[in-house]
N, C-alpha and C positions, 0 to 999 in steps of 0.2 A: 565051519568054512563059509556057509551061506551068510552067517552073521558078520563075518569079517568082510565079505564082499559088499554087504549093504552099508557097512560103516565106511568103506573106501569110496563107494559111489556118492554117499551123502557128503563126504568131505570134498570130493570133486565139485559137487553142486554148489557148496558154500563158497569154495574158492572162485568159481566162475561168476557167482553172483556178486561177490565183493569186487572182482576185477571189472565187471560191467558197471557197477555203481561208481567206481573211481573215474571211469571214462565219461560219465554223464555229467553235464553242467547243472548245478543247482540254481534254478531261476526263482528269485524272491521278489515280492512286490516292493517298490520303493516306499520309504517312510514318508509321513506327512512333511517332515522337514526337507527331505530331498525333493518332493513334489513342489514345495513352496519355493525352493531355490531355483528350480527350472522355470516356474511361472514368473518369478521375480526377474530373471534374466530375459525372459520373453517380453516383459513389460518395459524393461530398460531399452531393448531394441526397438520396440514400438514407439517409445518416446523419441529416440534418436531419428526415427523415420518420419516424425511429425504427426503421428496418430495419437494425440494426447488423450482423447476420449477412451480409446481402447486400452491405452496404457494405465489410465486411472482405474479401470475395472480390474485389470490383471494385478495391479499392485494391491488392491483391496482383497482380491482372492488369495494372493500370496501371504498377506498379513494373517489371514485366518488359519493358514496352515503352518506358518513358521512358529516354532516353539521357543527359539532363542530370543531373548529380550532385544538384543542389539539389532537382529535382522528384522524382527517384527516391527520395531520402531522405525527402522529405515523404510520399510514398505509403506508404513502409515504416512510418513512425511513425504515420500515420493508420490503417493496418491494425491496428497494435497497440492504438491507442486504441479502435477499433471493438470489438475483443475485450474490452477492459477495461470499456467502457460497457455490455456485456451480461453482465457478471460472469463471463466465461469467463477466470478468472484464470490458470490454468495455461497456456492457449494464449497469453494476452497476455504472460506472463513469457517464454515461449519466443521469441515474436516480438520482444520488446524486446531480449532478449539477442542475437538475431541482428542486430537493427538496430545495436546498439552495436559489434558485430564488423565489420559490413559498411560502416558509415558513420562511422568514427572522427573524421572532420573535421566532422561535422554540428554546427552551433552549438546544436542542441537535445539534445545528449547528456545534460546535467544533468537535463533534463525526463524523459528516458528512464529514468535511474536512479531518479528520484523516483516515476515511475509504477510501476516494479517494487516499490518499497517500499510503495506504496499497495495494490498487488495482495495483498501479504502482510498488510498492516495490516487490510484490509477483510474478511479471513477470520477475524480474531481472535475475535470474539464468537460465531462458529459453531463454535469449536474448544475446547470446555470441557476436553477431556482431552488433546488433542494440543498440545504446546508448539512444534511446528515453525514454524507461521506467526508466532508471537510472537517466537521467537528470530531468525528470518530477517528479519522487519521491523526488529527492533532492530539487527541487524548492518548492514542497508542504510541505515537512517536515520543511524547512526553514521558510515558511509562518506560520506554526503551532508554531514553537519556538518563533517567533516574536509576534504573535497575542495572543497565550495562553501559555505564558512561565511558569506560576505557576500551570499548570494542569498536570495530569498524561500523557496527550497527548504530552505536551511540553517536559516532562522528557523522554518519549520513543522516541520522535523525535530526541533528541540529540544523543541517542544511535544508532538509525537507520542511522543517518547522518554519524557517524564514519564508519559504515560498507559500506555505499554507497561510501564514499571517497575512502575506500580501493578498492572497485570494479572498480571505475573509474581509479585508479592507475593500477590495475591489467589488465584492458583492454589496457591501454597505453603500459604496459610492454609486453603484448602478441603481439601487433602489432610491437613493437620495435624488439622483438626477431625474428619475421618473416622477417623483413627487414634485420636484420643481417645475417640470414641464406641465404637470397637471395643476399647478398652483396650490398644492397642498403643503403650505409652508411649515406648519408645525411638525408633521411627520418627517418632512425633509430635514428640519432643524435637528430633530432627535437622532436621525441617522448620521448626520454630519458630526454631531458631538461624539458619537461612538467612535468614529474614525479618528478624531483628534485625541480623544482620551485613551482609547485602547490600542490604537494602531499608529502611534505617533512616530514609529521607526520605519514606516513603509513609504513607498514612492507616492502614496496617495494623500499624504498629510497636507502638502502644499495646496493642492486643489480643494481639499476639504475646508481649509481655513478661508480660502477665497470664496467658496460657496457660502460659508457662514456669513461673510461680509455682505454678500448679495442678498441672502435671505433676511438677515437682520435689517438691512437697509430697506427692503421691500415692506417689512413689518413696521417701519417707522422707529425702530430701536437703534438710533444712530450712535449712541454711546457704546452699545454692545458691538456694533459693526466696526467702530473705530478701534475697539479693544482687540477684536479678531485680526484687524488689519495690522495693528502694531505688533502683535505676536508674529504674524507672517513676515512683516518687515524686519523684525529683529533677527529672525532665523534665516530668512530667505530673501534678503533685500534685493539681490541682483537677479532674482528669478522671474520667470514669465508671469506666474500667478500673482506675485506682488504688484507687478505692473498693471495687471487687470484690476486689482483691488484699488490701486491708487486712482484709476480712471473712474471708479464708482463715485468717488468724492470730487473728482475734477474732470468734468465731462469733456473739456476741451483738450485734455492731455492726450497725446498720440503715443500709444504704446510702441515700444521698439519690437522689431521682429526677432524672434529667437529661433536659433537652429535647434532641432531636436537632439537630445543627448544620444549619441550613437554608442556610448559605452554601456548602456543598460543591458543587463543579461538577456539572452534570447528568450528564456522561459518567462522572465518577468515582463518582457516586451509583449510576448504573446498574451499573457494574462491581461495587460492593459488594453490590448486590442479587442479582446473578447467582451469587455465590459464598458466599451464606449457607447 
């Protein structure tokens, strides 16, 4: 009898325990993947609010937690973009190169290369003396054109390369003008030849040919001066620089006044103004 009572009480205890456990919620710790997703969303929000520095840190933290390749690669690329958006170009380039090495299968690799090129490109106007960003931007855009020719990145790379070539010519002209002002004729001559030979499609080639006429004439090399003038005349006979070259040989000639070409692109016009 006592034995049956004990069994009955034990059964009631088990039933009560099971019922109590069913009513309790089981609280578990979020996985690293879930934590990474939460931090990723936090980083996206910070970027939208303009806090790119904080966003970059959070994207990096999210990447370390996310185990799925697609999400880890997204976090990596977004960290790079956060650095780029706050003009931290060196940090962005380092981060993008790391992304390319760590996630070679990422479908956004072309964009990563393009963003590296833009990091160099956007430093150009602030680098009047250093050719480094210009040359690196040129190299990267050429790579994009060759590797991804049929993409939007390839199309934009072609446009950017035209502007880069103009700037390289502008820098050469700037140095050549300096040498001419200081009467260093041979170094000036070398710089002008670079513009004529390498950058003959730019807006600076007419001026370069005229300056060659001036320098050759000052050095007493009249036949070379006439040859440069004839090239200028053959290609740009109605231009202002040809008029000036003509006056070098005909001192009494009065050059006509030319109106500035208003059709030149705004960016190229700015480039010319920077290197006068």
